[in-house]
N, C-alpha and C positions, 0 to 999 in steps of 0.2 A: 503494499500499499504505501502511497506517495502522498505527502506531506507534502501542505502549501505552508510552509515559514514564512512569514512576513513580520516578524517582531521577535526582539526580546526582551523578556522581562527581566529584571531581578529586583528582587524584594531585599532590603535588608530590615530586619526586627529584633525587635527583642524577645529571646529567649521565653517570655510568661507570654505573648502570644501568638507561640508558634500553635499550641492545637487549638484552639483560638478560630486560627486563618484557613488552618486543614480541616476544619470543621464545616469550615460558611463555606472549601470551595467545594468539598463532597454534597453539599445538598444541593449547590447551582449546576454538582457534576461536571467542572472545570478542575485542571492544573490533574489531568491524568500520568502525565510522562517531565517527569522537571528532577533537577540534578537540586539537591540541597546538602550545603557544609552546615556542619550541627553546631558549632561554633567558632564566634567570628568577634575579634577583638578589634574595637578603636574609638572616634570621638568624634562626636555628633554632635548636634544641637542639644540634645537631652541628657548629655554629658561622657563621661567615658563611660563604656563598659570595659575593663579588664579579667573580667574573672579571679580577682587579685583578693584582697583580705582588704585593700582601702576602697578598691572599685571592684565588687567582688560579682556586679551583672555582667549577663554575657550576648550577644548579639546571634542572631542567624543567617545565611543568604539562604538565598535559595534565586532558582533561574531557570527558565522557563523561554521554550521553544513555542509560539502557538499563530495560529493564523487572529486577523482582525478583530473577527468575532470574541474569539476567545480573550483577544489582552482586550476588551471592550468591558468583559464579563468581568474580567480579571481586577482593572482598575478599580471599577463600582464595588468591588466587596472588599478592596484593598482602604476606600476610603469609608465604606460600611465599620468594620475595624478599626478604623482611625478616629471614628467620630466615636465610638464606645469608648477608645484604651486613649484619651487625651492625654493620658503624663505620661504614655509607652511610645518611643523610638520608632517607626514603624516610616521608611522610605521606602518608594519606586519609580526605578528609571526602569524608562525603553526605549530600545534604538529601534529603529525598520531596519529590515533587511534587503 
């Protein structure tokens, strides 16, 4: 089966929302194929995420190659999660292929 990948979506978010995000994707029947980097460290607008005793929180990175239709559904889903978890860092980056 030939896939029509038009977009690359990369989501970087606090690990505390990972389960909620995947449950939302499952409800919408999207993001069935992806690459997950389960632990990522860095500094963003919400502050450091270093996984140590000073900055204990951690991020994850999710990469998805998808069609434009699926990309739209992913954006909508991420926005819903962001509106619910306003204090957590959740970023979506999108590249057209």
